[in-house]
N, C-alpha and C positions, 0 to 999 in steps of 0.2 A: 238353844231355844229359850231356856229360862233366863239367860242373861239378856237377850233381846226383849223378852216380855217385861222383865224388871226395869229395863231402861225406858220402855214405853210408859210404864206406870210412873216412874220418876219424872219423865218429861211432862206428863199430864198434871202431876202434882205441882210441878214448877209453873206450868202454864196457868193453872187455876189460881195459884197464889199471886202470880203477876196480874191476872185479871182482877182479883180482889183489891190489890193495891192501887191499880189504875182507877177502879170504881171509887175507892175512898178519896183519892186525889180529886177526881171529878166532882164528887159530892161536896168536898171542902171548898171548891171554887164556885159552886153554884150561887147565883144571886139569892140573898136571904129574903125570899118571899114566903108567905105562909104555905103556899102550895109546894114550893121547892123544898121547904123544910120537911114537910110530911112525906113527899116523894123521896127525898134524899135518905130519910130514915129507913124507908122500906127497901130502897135500892142498896144501901149499905148492908142491910141484913141479908138480902138474897144474894148479892155479889160475893159476900164472904162465905155464905153457906154452900155455894157450888163446890169449892175445894174442900171444905170441912167434911162434907158428906162423901166426897170421893176418897179422901184419906180413910174415913171410916169403912168404906167399901173394901179398901185394900186390907183392912184388918178384920174383915167380916168373919162370922162364925160358920158360914156355909154358903152354898149357892143362892138360896132364897134371900138370905140377908144381904149378900153382895148385890143381887138384882134390885132389891128394894132401895138400897143406898144409891145405886146408879140412877134409878128412877127419880129419886129425890134430887140428885145433882142435875138431871135433865130438867126437872120441873123448876128448880131454882134458876137455872140458866134462862129458861123461858120467861120467868117472872122478872128477872133482871132486865131482859130486853124490853118488856112491857114498861117498867118504871123508867128506863132510859128514854123511851119514846115519849113518855108523858112529861119528862123534865123540861124546864125552860132555861137552857144555858145562855151564857153570854155569847156574843158573836164569835169570840176567839175560842170558844169551847165546842162549837158545832161539829168541827171535824173530829174531835176526840169522841164526841157522843156517837157519831156514825161508826167510828172505828170500834167502839165498845159494843154497839149493836151488832156489828159484824162478828166480833169475837164471841159474843153470847150465842149467836146463831150457830157458829162453828162448833162451840162446845155442846150445844143441844144436839147437833148432828153426830158428834163423836160419841156422846153418851147413848144416843139412840142406836148407833151401830154396835156399841158394846152390848147393849141389851139384846139386840137381835142374835148376836153370837152366843150369848149366855142362856137365853131362854129357848 
């Protein structure tokens, strides 16, 4: 059981890292408008914070600390989705934006499910 649980943690760490990298690549390719620069800055922060807080949750000091870090990961996933929807990509980036919106939604749901089992 521990091996399966650890594997799931590792997979989610990998998945959130991949999400962060995809977000950074997406932001780097956005047209350089004033709005996109501001949105991109916020998106880069929230997209990277999803996984960073999940890693912190796995190193938590207890159940309450774990739950708080998972809540933050869920919140950052939701915030990433918001900034993605506000961004104005080039035509060839629209599909990637929709894919990232979908991934952020899935991550939100995963963290929500973890919270339900934890609390």
